[in-house]
N, C-alpha and C positions, 0 to 999 in steps of 0.2 A: 204228743207221744211221751209216754212215761220214760223217765231217765233209766228205768230198770228193764225196759222192753228191748229185746234183741233187735239189732238192725241187720237187715239182709238186703242184698241186691238180687235182681233177677239174673238168670244165667247170662254170661257175657255174650255180646253179639257175635254171630258167626260171620266169618270173613271168607269170601271166595278165594281158593288156592292157599288158605292158611290153616295152621293147626294151633290149638291152644295148649299151653304147657302141661295141662292135666285134665282129666275128665271132671266135668262139673255136673252136679246134680241139679235139683230144683231151685236151690237158692245158694247164695254165697254170703258168708258173714262179713260184717264191717271190717275193713282193714286188709282183707284178703287180696293178694296180687295175682293176676294172670298175665302170662307172656304170650304174645303171638309170634309165630314163625312161619314164613312163607315156604310152601312146598315148591312153588314155582314163582319166579319173578323177584322183584325187589320190594321190600317193605317200605311203605310210605306212611308216615305218621308215627304216633307213639307206640312203642313196642309193648310196654307194660301198662296195664290199667289196674286201678285198685278200687275196691268198694268203699265209697265215702260214707260218712256218718248220716247223710241224707238218704241213703239207700239207692244211690245212683252211681254210675261208673265215672271215674275221674276225668275221662276224655272220650271223644268219639273213637270208635274202633279204627285201626289202621286199614290200609288197602294193600293188596299185592298187585303191583304193576307187572303185567305180562304182555310181551310184544307178540303180535300175531305175525306169522311169516307170510300170509296171503299167497300161498303157493299154487292155488288152483287145484284141479282134479287130476292132471296128468303126471303127477310126480311118482317117483319110485324111491322107496326107502332103502338106504344103504347102511350096513353095519359090518364089522369084521367077524371073523369066525371064533371069537371068544366063546368058551363053553356056555356062559349064561345067555348068549345071543342065539346059540344053536340048540338050546334045550327044547325038549318036546313041548313043554308048557308055553314057551315063548313062540315057537312056530305055530302052535294052535291058536294063540291069541292073535297073532298077526293075520292068520288065515281067517279067523272069525270076524276080524275088523276089515277084511277085504283089502289089506295093505300089500301092494306089490313090493317084493324084496329083490334087490339086485344080487345076482350070484357074485360072490366075492372071493378072490383067492386069499388064503391065509398068509400071514407075515407080509402084508402089503401096506405098511404105514405111509409110504410115499404117495400112494394113490388116494389116501383118505383126507379130504379137506378139513375134517374135524380136528385132526392132529395139529394143524396150523392154528386153529381157533383155540385149542387147549394151550398152545405155546403163548399165544397172545394173552390169555387169561393169567397164565403163570407169571409172565413178565409184569403185568399190571399189579398182581397181588404181591410179588416180591418187592416191588418199589414201595409198597405201603408197610412192609415189615410187620406182619402180625406177631403178637407177643404170646398168644396161646390159641388153643383150639377154637374157643368161642370167637375170638378176634378173627381167626382164619376164615371161619364159616361166614361171618358177617361181611368181611371184606370180599370174599369170593362172590357172594350174592350181589353186592353193590357193584363190583367191577364187571361182572357178567352183564348186568343191566345197562352198563355204560358203553358196552361195545356196540358201535353203530351197525345197523342192519347192512350198510354198504360194505362192511368188512366181509360179512358172510356172502353177500352177492358177488363180491370180487373173487372170493375163493372158488365159487361155482363157475363164474365166468372164465377163469383161468384154468379150468379143469383140463381142457384139451391140451394145453401146453404141458401140464403135469404128466398126462398120459403119454404124450409124444416123447417127453424126456425119459420116462421110465423104459419105454420101448427102445429108444436109442441107446440106453445104458444096459440093455439086455437084462433088466430087472434089478440091477444094482442101484445103490444110493444115487439120489439126484440132489440138486440144490433146494428142492422143495421139501 
């Protein structure tokens, strides 16, 4: 190769559940850096790759580790009455995907197990003390991936106790 010939890499490898920091066209010039970000799950591997002088990428692409819930077919989706959840476009999408939605009273955080999961995530993230927004995002993804599936299963398993407690308190706050 001539020392005056431009060095280019092919487009960076696509990674399932990931986005690349910018739109890439047919080739990438030597020295250019791309960053991967997982839309879902935790990033495993090198986040940033650069185009080497040999016209290859500096490392293999990362992976996005996503846990499967393995819920079967008989499940019902639950969300609160937040306007983005009750918007026409959301309702149409859920209907189109044949997703059964549980009717849910507004202002009922005591009944919603996800609130307990958010609390768990907030505790884990606060212990790591993120310094900036980038740090916060990275730590959130890492800590979310570390929450054992048993925590989610336990929240669902204890749902009857939560519901009974809310009924006993006539809809007022509970220990949950």
